[in-house]
NUDREN-563576 format. One record per residue: x, y, z of N, C-alpha, C in turn; residue in one letter. Coordinates in Angstrom, 2 decimals. Layout:
residues N
<n.xx: X	n.yy: Y	n.zz: Z	ca.xx: X	ca.yy: Y	ca.zz: Z	c.xx: X	c.yy: Y	c.zz: Z	res: A> .
...
This chain:
residues 68
<n.xx: 26.83	n.yy: -55.68	n.zz: 36.98	ca.xx: 27.99	ca.yy: -54.83	ca.zz: 37.14	c.xx: 28.01	c.yy: -54.26	c.zz: 38.56	res: M> .
<n.xx: 29.17	n.yy: -54.27	n.zz: 39.20	ca.xx: 29.32	ca.yy: -53.79	ca.zz: 40.56	c.xx: 29.36	c.yy: -52.26	c.zz: 40.55	res: V> .
<n.xx: 28.60	n.yy: -51.63	n.zz: 41.44	ca.xx: 28.60	ca.yy: -50.18	ca.zz: 41.58	c.xx: 29.64	c.yy: -49.79	c.zz: 42.61	res: K> .
<n.xx: 30.57	n.yy: -48.94	n.zz: 42.22	ca.xx: 31.59	ca.yy: -48.45	ca.zz: 43.14	c.xx: 31.26	c.yy: -47.03	c.zz: 43.57	res: H> .
<n.xx: 31.46	n.yy: -46.75	n.zz: 44.83	ca.xx: 31.18	ca.yy: -45.43	ca.zz: 45.37	c.xx: 32.28	c.yy: -44.44	c.zz: 44.97	res: E> .
<n.xx: 31.94	n.yy: -43.15	n.zz: 44.80	ca.xx: 32.96	ca.yy: -42.15	ca.zz: 44.44	c.xx: 33.99	c.yy: -41.92	c.zz: 45.55	res: P> .
<n.xx: 33.58	n.yy: -42.11	n.zz: 46.81	ca.xx: 34.52	ca.yy: -41.94	ca.zz: 47.93	c.xx: 34.30	c.yy: -43.05	c.zz: 48.95	res: T> .
<n.xx: 35.34	n.yy: -43.31	n.zz: 49.73	ca.xx: 35.30	ca.yy: -44.24	ca.zz: 50.85	c.xx: 36.03	c.yy: -43.58	c.zz: 52.01	res: K> .
<n.xx: 35.76	n.yy: -44.01	n.zz: 53.22	ca.xx: 36.47	ca.yy: -43.48	ca.zz: 54.38	c.xx: 37.90	c.yy: -44.01	c.zz: 54.42	res: D> .
<n.xx: 38.84	n.yy: -43.12	n.zz: 54.71	ca.xx: 40.24	ca.yy: -43.51	ca.zz: 54.86	c.xx: 40.56	c.yy: -43.68	c.zz: 56.34	res: C> .
<n.xx: 41.56	n.yy: -44.47	n.zz: 56.64	ca.xx: 41.98	ca.yy: -44.69	ca.zz: 58.03	c.xx: 42.44	c.yy: -43.41	c.zz: 58.71	res: E> .
<n.xx: 42.89	n.yy: -42.40	n.zz: 57.93	ca.xx: 43.38	ca.yy: -41.15	ca.zz: 58.52	c.xx: 42.24	c.yy: -40.21	c.zz: 58.91	res: C> .
<n.xx: 40.99	n.yy: -40.60	n.zz: 58.58	ca.xx: 39.84	ca.yy: -39.78	ca.zz: 58.91	c.xx: 39.34	c.yy: -38.94	c.zz: 57.75	res: G> .
<n.xx: 40.07	n.yy: -38.90	n.zz: 56.67	ca.xx: 39.66	ca.yy: -38.15	ca.zz: 55.47	c.xx: 38.99	c.yy: -39.11	c.zz: 54.49	res: K> .
<n.xx: 38.98	n.yy: -38.79	n.zz: 53.23	ca.xx: 38.30	ca.yy: -39.60	ca.zz: 52.21	c.xx: 39.29	c.yy: -40.17	c.zz: 51.20	res: K> .
<n.xx: 39.00	n.yy: -41.40	n.zz: 50.74	ca.xx: 39.65	ca.yy: -41.99	ca.zz: 49.58	c.xx: 38.77	c.yy: -41.67	c.zz: 48.38	res: L> .
<n.xx: 39.34	n.yy: -41.10	n.zz: 47.34	ca.xx: 38.59	ca.yy: -40.74	ca.zz: 46.14	c.xx: 38.80	c.yy: -41.80	c.zz: 45.07	res: Y> .
<n.xx: 37.71	n.yy: -42.20	n.zz: 44.42	ca.xx: 37.74	ca.yy: -43.30	ca.zz: 43.47	c.xx: 37.97	c.yy: -42.87	c.zz: 42.04	res: G> .
<n.xx: 38.78	n.yy: -43.67	n.zz: 41.33	ca.xx: 39.06	ca.yy: -43.47	ca.zz: 39.92	c.xx: 38.96	c.yy: -44.84	c.zz: 39.24	res: F> .
<n.xx: 38.63	n.yy: -44.83	n.zz: 37.94	ca.xx: 38.50	ca.yy: -46.10	ca.zz: 37.24	c.xx: 38.88	c.yy: -45.95	c.zz: 35.77	res: K> .
<n.xx: 39.13	n.yy: -47.09	n.zz: 35.15	ca.xx: 39.21	ca.yy: -47.17	ca.zz: 33.70	c.xx: 38.34	c.yy: -48.36	c.zz: 33.30	res: N> .
<n.xx: 38.54	n.yy: -48.93	n.zz: 32.12	ca.xx: 37.65	ca.yy: -50.00	ca.zz: 31.66	c.xx: 37.66	c.yy: -51.23	c.zz: 32.57	res: Q> .
<n.xx: 38.78	n.yy: -51.50	n.zz: 33.25	ca.xx: 38.83	ca.yy: -52.73	ca.zz: 34.04	c.xx: 39.41	c.yy: -52.57	c.zz: 35.44	res: R> .
<n.xx: 39.93	n.yy: -51.41	n.zz: 35.76	ca.xx: 40.59	ca.yy: -51.23	ca.zz: 37.06	c.xx: 39.94	c.yy: -50.11	c.zz: 37.87	res: A> .
<n.xx: 40.02	n.yy: -50.26	n.zz: 39.18	ca.xx: 39.50	ca.yy: -49.27	ca.zz: 40.12	c.xx: 40.64	c.yy: -48.89	c.zz: 41.05	res: I> .
<n.xx: 40.75	n.yy: -47.60	n.zz: 41.37	ca.xx: 41.78	ca.yy: -47.15	ca.zz: 42.29	c.xx: 41.19	c.yy: -46.08	c.zz: 43.19	res: L> .
<n.xx: 41.44	n.yy: -46.20	n.zz: 44.48	ca.xx: 41.03	ca.yy: -45.18	ca.zz: 45.46	c.xx: 42.29	c.yy: -44.58	c.zz: 46.05	res: Y> .
<n.xx: 42.31	n.yy: -43.22	n.zz: 46.17	ca.xx: 43.47	ca.yy: -42.58	ca.zz: 46.76	c.xx: 43.04	c.yy: -41.48	c.zz: 47.72	res: M> .
<n.xx: 43.84	n.yy: -41.29	n.zz: 48.76	ca.xx: 43.62	ca.yy: -40.24	ca.zz: 49.75	c.xx: 44.62	c.yy: -39.12	c.zz: 49.48	res: C> .
<n.xx: 44.11	n.yy: -37.92	n.zz: 49.24	ca.xx: 44.99	ca.yy: -36.79	ca.zz: 48.98	c.xx: 45.66	c.yy: -36.29	c.zz: 50.26	res: Y> .
<n.xx: 45.12	n.yy: -36.66	n.zz: 51.42	ca.xx: 45.68	ca.yy: -36.19	ca.zz: 52.69	c.xx: 46.89	c.yy: -37.01	c.zz: 53.15	res: S> .
<n.xx: 46.73	n.yy: -38.34	n.zz: 53.20	ca.xx: 47.82	ca.yy: -39.17	ca.zz: 53.73	c.xx: 48.58	c.yy: -39.93	c.zz: 52.65	res: C> .
<n.xx: 48.05	n.yy: -39.97	n.zz: 51.41	ca.xx: 48.75	ca.yy: -40.64	ca.zz: 50.32	c.xx: 48.41	c.yy: -42.11	c.zz: 50.15	res: G> .
<n.xx: 47.54	n.yy: -42.65	n.zz: 51.00	ca.xx: 47.17	ca.yy: -44.06	ca.zz: 50.88	c.xx: 46.41	c.yy: -44.28	c.zz: 49.58	res: K> .
<n.xx: 46.62	n.yy: -45.44	n.zz: 48.97	ca.xx: 45.78	ca.yy: -45.83	ca.zz: 47.85	c.xx: 45.59	c.yy: -47.33	c.zz: 47.87	res: F> .
<n.xx: 44.50	n.yy: -47.74	n.zz: 47.24	ca.xx: 44.20	ca.yy: -49.17	ca.zz: 47.11	c.xx: 43.57	c.yy: -49.38	c.zz: 45.75	res: E> .
<n.xx: 43.83	n.yy: -50.52	n.zz: 45.15	ca.xx: 43.35	ca.yy: -50.77	ca.zz: 43.81	c.xx: 42.77	c.yy: -52.16	c.zz: 43.64	res: G> .
<n.xx: 41.93	n.yy: -52.28	n.zz: 42.62	ca.xx: 41.36	ca.yy: -53.55	ca.zz: 42.20	c.xx: 41.70	c.yy: -53.76	c.zz: 40.74	res: E> .
<n.xx: 42.06	n.yy: -54.96	n.zz: 40.39	ca.xx: 42.42	ca.yy: -55.34	ca.zz: 39.02	c.xx: 43.70	c.yy: -54.66	c.zz: 38.54	res: N> .
<n.xx: 44.57	n.yy: -54.32	n.zz: 39.47	ca.xx: 45.92	ca.yy: -53.87	ca.zz: 39.16	c.xx: 46.86	c.yy: -55.00	c.zz: 39.57	res: F> .
<n.xx: 47.89	n.yy: -55.22	n.zz: 38.79	ca.xx: 48.87	ca.yy: -56.24	ca.zz: 39.20	c.xx: 49.64	c.yy: -55.73	c.zz: 40.41	res: S> .
<n.xx: 50.18	n.yy: -56.65	n.zz: 41.17	ca.xx: 51.00	ca.yy: -56.28	ca.zz: 42.34	c.xx: 52.17	c.yy: -55.40	c.zz: 41.91	res: E> .
<n.xx: 52.74	n.yy: -55.72	n.zz: 40.77	ca.xx: 53.87	ca.yy: -54.96	ca.zz: 40.24	c.xx: 53.46	c.yy: -53.52	c.zz: 39.92	res: K> .
<n.xx: 52.28	n.yy: -53.35	n.zz: 39.32	ca.xx: 51.80	ca.yy: -52.01	ca.zz: 38.99	c.xx: 51.52	c.yy: -51.20	c.zz: 40.25	res: A> .
<n.xx: 50.92	n.yy: -51.82	n.zz: 41.26	ca.xx: 50.66	ca.yy: -51.11	ca.zz: 42.51	c.xx: 51.95	c.yy: -50.70	c.zz: 43.20	res: L> .
<n.xx: 52.96	n.yy: -51.57	n.zz: 43.17	ca.xx: 54.25	ca.yy: -51.22	ca.zz: 43.78	c.xx: 54.90	c.yy: -50.05	c.zz: 43.05	res: M> .
<n.xx: 54.79	n.yy: -50.03	n.zz: 41.72	ca.xx: 55.33	ca.yy: -48.93	ca.zz: 40.94	c.xx: 54.63	c.yy: -47.62	c.zz: 41.29	res: L> .
<n.xx: 53.30	n.yy: -47.66	n.zz: 41.43	ca.xx: 52.56	ca.yy: -46.46	ca.zz: 41.82	c.xx: 52.95	c.yy: -46.00	c.zz: 43.21	res: L> .
<n.xx: 53.21	n.yy: -46.94	n.zz: 44.11	ca.xx: 53.63	ca.yy: -46.60	ca.zz: 45.47	c.xx: 55.01	c.yy: -45.93	c.zz: 45.45	res: F> .
<n.xx: 55.91	n.yy: -46.47	n.zz: 44.64	ca.xx: 57.27	ca.yy: -45.94	ca.zz: 44.58	c.xx: 57.36	c.yy: -44.63	c.zz: 43.81	res: E> .
<n.xx: 56.50	n.yy: -44.46	n.zz: 42.83	ca.xx: 56.52	ca.yy: -43.26	ca.zz: 41.97	c.xx: 55.11	c.yy: -42.66	c.zz: 41.90	res: E> .
<n.xx: 54.66	n.yy: -41.95	n.zz: 42.94	ca.xx: 53.29	ca.yy: -41.43	ca.zz: 42.95	c.xx: 52.99	c.yy: -40.44	c.zz: 41.82	res: P> .
<n.xx: 54.00	n.yy: -39.85	n.zz: 41.22	ca.xx: 53.75	ca.yy: -38.94	ca.zz: 40.10	c.xx: 53.13	c.yy: -39.67	c.zz: 38.91	res: N> .
<n.xx: 53.39	n.yy: -40.97	n.zz: 38.80	ca.xx: 52.79	ca.yy: -41.75	ca.zz: 37.72	c.xx: 51.27	c.yy: -41.78	c.zz: 37.91	res: I> .
<n.xx: 50.83	n.yy: -41.95	n.zz: 39.14	ca.xx: 49.40	ca.yy: -41.97	ca.zz: 39.42	c.xx: 48.76	c.yy: -40.64	c.zz: 39.03	res: L> .
<n.xx: 49.38	n.yy: -39.55	n.zz: 39.40	ca.xx: 48.84	ca.yy: -38.24	ca.zz: 39.03	c.xx: 48.80	c.yy: -38.08	c.zz: 37.51	res: M> .
<n.xx: 49.80	n.yy: -38.59	n.zz: 36.82	ca.xx: 49.81	ca.yy: -38.53	ca.zz: 35.36	c.xx: 48.65	c.yy: -39.33	c.zz: 34.77	res: H> .
<n.xx: 48.37	n.yy: -40.52	n.zz: 35.32	ca.xx: 47.26	ca.yy: -41.34	ca.zz: 34.83	c.xx: 45.91	c.yy: -40.63	c.zz: 35.01	res: L> .
<n.xx: 45.78	n.yy: -39.88	n.zz: 36.08	ca.xx: 44.54	ca.yy: -39.13	ca.zz: 36.32	c.xx: 44.48	c.yy: -37.91	c.zz: 35.40	res: I> .
<n.xx: 45.57	n.yy: -37.17	n.zz: 35.31	ca.xx: 45.58	ca.yy: -35.95	ca.zz: 34.50	c.xx: 45.37	c.yy: -36.23	c.zz: 33.02	res: E> .
<n.xx: 45.86	n.yy: -37.36	n.zz: 32.52	ca.xx: 45.71	ca.yy: -37.68	ca.zz: 31.10	c.xx: 44.39	c.yy: -38.38	c.zz: 30.79	res: T> .
<n.xx: 43.59	n.yy: -38.69	n.zz: 31.81	ca.xx: 42.30	ca.yy: -39.31	ca.zz: 31.58	c.xx: 42.33	c.yy: -40.82	c.zz: 31.51	res: G> .
<n.xx: 43.50	n.yy: -41.45	n.zz: 31.73	ca.xx: 43.56	ca.yy: -42.90	ca.zz: 31.75	c.xx: 42.70	c.yy: -43.44	c.zz: 32.90	res: F> .
<n.xx: 42.75	n.yy: -42.76	n.zz: 34.03	ca.xx: 41.87	ca.yy: -43.05	ca.zz: 35.16	c.xx: 40.91	c.yy: -41.87	c.zz: 35.29	res: L> .
<n.xx: 39.61	n.yy: -42.16	n.zz: 35.34	ca.xx: 38.60	ca.yy: -41.12	ca.zz: 35.44	c.xx: 37.90	c.yy: -41.21	c.zz: 36.80	res: K> .
<n.xx: 37.49	n.yy: -40.07	n.zz: 37.35	ca.xx: 36.78	ca.yy: -40.10	ca.zz: 38.64	c.xx: 35.51	c.yy: -40.95	c.zz: 38.56	res: P> .
<n.xx: 35.25	n.yy: -41.68	n.zz: 39.62	ca.xx: 34.00	ca.yy: -42.44	ca.zz: 39.73	c.xx: 32.91	c.yy: -41.44	c.zz: 40.07	res: I> .
<n.xx: 31.82	n.yy: -41.50	n.zz: 39.33	ca.xx: 30.70	ca.yy: -40.56	ca.zz: 39.60	c.xx: 29.52	c.yy: -41.31	c.zz: 40.15	res: K> .
C-alpha cells in the first residue's frame, strides 16, 4: 500500500492538505484554492473545480478524511 503524506508543498508557497476515502486521494490548498486528485474521474475533478462548495461538503460530511 502506498503511503501518502498529510501535506505537500503548493506552488503558491503554502501547503496542500491531503484527504482520502477508500479509493481516492485529494490534496487542496486553503490559500490559493489549488487541488489535485488521484483516482477521481476527470468529470468529478472538473465538477469540484467549478463548484468548490462540493469539496467542502465532502470533507465536512466525512466522505473525505484527512490523511494522518
